[in-house]
C-alpha positions as protocol buffer text, in pm:
chain_id: "A"
residue {
  index: 1
  type: MET
  ca { x: -48 y: -2167 z: -1301 }
}
residue {
  index: 2
  type: ILE
  ca { x: -97 y: -2124 z: -925 }
}
residue {
  index: 3
  type: LYS
  ca { x: 104 y: -2440 z: -860 }
}
residue {
  index: 4
  type: LYS
  ca { x: 397 y: -2291 z: -1057 }
}
residue {
  index: 5
  type: ILE
  ca { x: 380 y: -1972 z: -850 }
}
residue {
  index: 6
  type: ILE
  ca { x: 371 y: -2165 z: -522 }
}
residue {
  index: 7
  type: GLU
  ca { x: 664 y: -2383 z: -627 }
}
residue {
  index: 8
  type: HIS
  ca { x: 872 y: -2080 z: -732 }
}
residue {
  index: 9
  type: LYS
  ca { x: 1197 y: -2046 z: -535 }
}
residue {
  index: 10
  type: THR
  ca { x: 1129 y: -1688 z: -423 }
}
residue {
  index: 11
  type: VAL
  ca { x: 779 y: -1770 z: -298 }
}
residue {
  index: 12
  type: ARG
  ca { x: 915 y: -2063 z: -98 }
}
residue {
  index: 13
  type: MET
  ca { x: 1187 y: -1839 z: 48 }
}
residue {
  index: 14
  type: VAL
  ca { x: 932 y: -1576 z: 155 }
}
residue {
  index: 15
  type: TYR
  ca { x: 708 y: -1845 z: 305 }
}
residue {
  index: 16
  type: LYS
  ca { x: 997 y: -1987 z: 509 }
}
residue {
  index: 17
  type: LYS
  ca { x: 1092 y: -1641 z: 634 }
}
residue {
  index: 18
  type: LEU
  ca { x: 733 y: -1571 z: 734 }
}
residue {
  index: 19
  type: GLN
  ca { x: 715 y: -1896 z: 927 }
}
residue {
  index: 20
  type: SER
  ca { x: 1035 y: -1820 z: 1115 }
}
residue {
  index: 21
  type: GLY
  ca { x: 906 y: -1480 z: 1226 }
}
residue {
  index: 22
  type: GLY
  ca { x: 1155 y: -1198 z: 1260 }
}
residue {
  index: 23
  type: PRO
  ca { x: 1176 y: -848 z: 1117 }
}
residue {
  index: 24
  type: LEU
  ca { x: 1042 y: -937 z: 770 }
}
residue {
  index: 25
  type: THR
  ca { x: 719 y: -1070 z: 917 }
}
residue {
  index: 26
  type: LEU
  ca { x: 682 y: -760 z: 1132 }
}
residue {
  index: 27
  type: TYR
  ca { x: 750 y: -538 z: 829 }
}
residue {
  index: 28
  type: ILE
  ca { x: 485 y: -713 z: 621 }
}
residue {
  index: 29
  type: PHE
  ca { x: 213 y: -720 z: 883 }
}
residue {
  index: 30
  type: ALA
  ca { x: 276 y: -364 z: 1003 }
}
residue {
  index: 31
  type: ASN
  ca { x: 256 y: -225 z: 651 }
}
residue {
  index: 32
  type: LEU
  ca { x: -50 y: -426 z: 556 }
}
residue {
  index: 33
  type: PHE
  ca { x: -217 y: -313 z: 879 }
}
residue {
  index: 34
  type: LEU
  ca { x: -144 y: 52 z: 798 }
}
residue {
  index: 35
  type: VAL
  ca { x: -277 y: 24 z: 442 }
}
residue {
  index: 36
  type: ALA
  ca { x: -590 y: -155 z: 568 }
}
residue {
  index: 37
  type: PHE
  ca { x: -637 y: 115 z: 834 }
}
residue {
  index: 38
  type: GLU
  ca { x: -607 y: 388 z: 569 }
}
residue {
  index: 39
  type: LEU
  ca { x: -867 y: 219 z: 350 }
}
residue {
  index: 40
  type: ILE
  ca { x: -1113 y: 162 z: 635 }
}
residue {
  index: 41
  type: TYR
  ca { x: -1072 y: 515 z: 768 }
}
residue {
  index: 42
  type: ILE
  ca { x: -1126 y: 669 z: 425 }
}
residue {
  index: 43
  type: PHE
  ca { x: -1428 y: 447 z: 363 }
}
residue {
  index: 44
  type: LEU
  ca { x: -1586 y: 554 z: 693 }
}
residue {
  index: 45
  type: ARG
  ca { x: -1510 y: 926 z: 658 }
}
residue {
  index: 46
  type: ILE
  ca { x: -1547 y: 994 z: 284 }
}
residue {
  index: 47
  type: GLN
  ca { x: -1908 y: 1104 z: 326 }
}
residue {
  index: 48
  type: TYR
  ca { x: -1790 y: 1403 z: 533 }
}
residue {
  index: 49
  type: LEU
  ca { x: -1548 y: 1531 z: 269 }
}
residue {
  index: 50
  type: ASN
  ca { x: -1632 y: 1803 z: 20 }
}
residue {
  index: 51
  type: PHE
  ca { x: -1690 y: 1694 z: -338 }
}
residue {
  index: 52
  type: GLN
  ca { x: -1359 y: 1856 z: -437 }
}
residue {
  index: 53
  type: ILE
  ca { x: -1054 y: 1813 z: -214 }
}
residue {
  index: 54
  type: PRO
  ca { x: -703 y: 1962 z: -242 }
}
residue {
  index: 55
  type: LEU
  ca { x: -484 y: 1669 z: -341 }
}
residue {
  index: 56
  type: TRP
  ca { x: -233 y: 1785 z: -602 }
}
residue {
  index: 57
  type: TYR
  ca { x: -20 y: 2028 z: -402 }
}
residue {
  index: 58
  type: THR
  ca { x: 249 y: 2044 z: -669 }
}
residue {
  index: 59
  type: ASN
  ca { x: 9 y: 2233 z: -899 }
}
residue {
  index: 60
  type: ASP
  ca { x: -59 y: 2604 z: -884 }
}
residue {
  index: 61
  type: TRP
  ca { x: -280 y: 2730 z: -605 }
}
residue {
  index: 62
  type: GLY
  ca { x: -654 y: 2717 z: -669 }
}
residue {
  index: 63
  type: LEU
  ca { x: -863 y: 2491 z: -887 }
}
residue {
  index: 64
  type: ALA
  ca { x: -560 y: 2308 z: -1024 }
}
residue {
  index: 65
  type: GLN
  ca { x: -504 y: 2148 z: -683 }
}
residue {
  index: 66
  type: LEU
  ca { x: -856 y: 2015 z: -651 }
}
residue {
  index: 67
  type: ALA
  ca { x: -957 y: 1660 z: -730 }
}
residue {
  index: 68
  type: PRO
  ca { x: -1281 y: 1462 z: -687 }
}
residue {
  index: 69
  type: ARG
  ca { x: -1308 y: 1317 z: -339 }
}
residue {
  index: 70
  type: ASN
  ca { x: -1285 y: 959 z: -466 }
}
residue {
  index: 71
  type: TYR
  ca { x: -924 y: 1033 z: -563 }
}
residue {
  index: 72
  type: ILE
  ca { x: -837 y: 1015 z: -194 }
}
residue {
  index: 73
  type: TYR
  ca { x: -801 y: 641 z: -249 }
}
residue {
  index: 74
  type: VAL
  ca { x: -478 y: 725 z: -432 }
}
residue {
  index: 75
  type: ILE
  ca { x: -308 y: 766 z: -94 }
}
residue {
  index: 76
  type: PRO
  ca { x: -349 y: 403 z: 24 }
}
residue {
  index: 77
  type: GLY
  ca { x: -272 y: 288 z: -330 }
}
residue {
  index: 78
  type: VAL
  ca { x: 61 y: 470 z: -326 }
}
residue {
  index: 79
  type: SER
  ca { x: 130 y: 336 z: 25 }
}
residue {
  index: 80
  type: PHE
  ca { x: 71 y: -19 z: -96 }
}
residue {
  index: 81
  type: ALA
  ca { x: 288 y: 35 z: -405 }
}
residue {
  index: 82
  type: ILE
  ca { x: 576 y: 166 z: -191 }
}
residue {
  index: 83
  type: PHE
  ca { x: 534 y: -134 z: 40 }
}
residue {
  index: 84
  type: VAL
  ca { x: 548 y: -383 z: -248 }
}
residue {
  index: 85
  type: PHE
  ca { x: 849 y: -207 z: -401 }
}
residue {
  index: 86
  type: GLY
  ca { x: 1031 y: -208 z: -66 }
}
residue {
  index: 87
  type: LEU
  ca { x: 948 y: -574 z: -10 }
}
residue {
  index: 88
  type: ALA
  ca { x: 1081 y: -660 z: -356 }
}
residue {
  index: 89
  type: LEU
  ca { x: 1403 y: -473 z: -281 }
}
residue {
  index: 90
  type: ILE
  ca { x: 1442 y: -660 z: 49 }
}
residue {
  index: 91
  type: LEU
  ca { x: 1388 y: -996 z: -116 }
}
residue {
  index: 92
  type: LEU
  ca { x: 1618 y: -923 z: -407 }
}
residue {
  index: 93
  type: ALA
  ca { x: 1896 y: -798 z: -180 }
}
residue {
  index: 94
  type: LYS
  ca { x: 1922 y: -1135 z: -4 }
}
């Protein structure tokens, strides 16, 4: 299974582009660095947050906006999802 993935044309293309450097490599490493920084920062600071934090600002004011503090990990998750989606669009456009 892993051998099939490694031999896939798109994976080989991405690997060649990463080896050559350039803007794609910078895009990948910069985004992965930012997501890792978000995760580390949240992990180090979560103990100082209240048990309920305002996270859902599209809801009505008050209790509807509050979420358990562990939901703060949604932010790096969304960042990573946007990164993967953008990377897929870049690779499919070429």
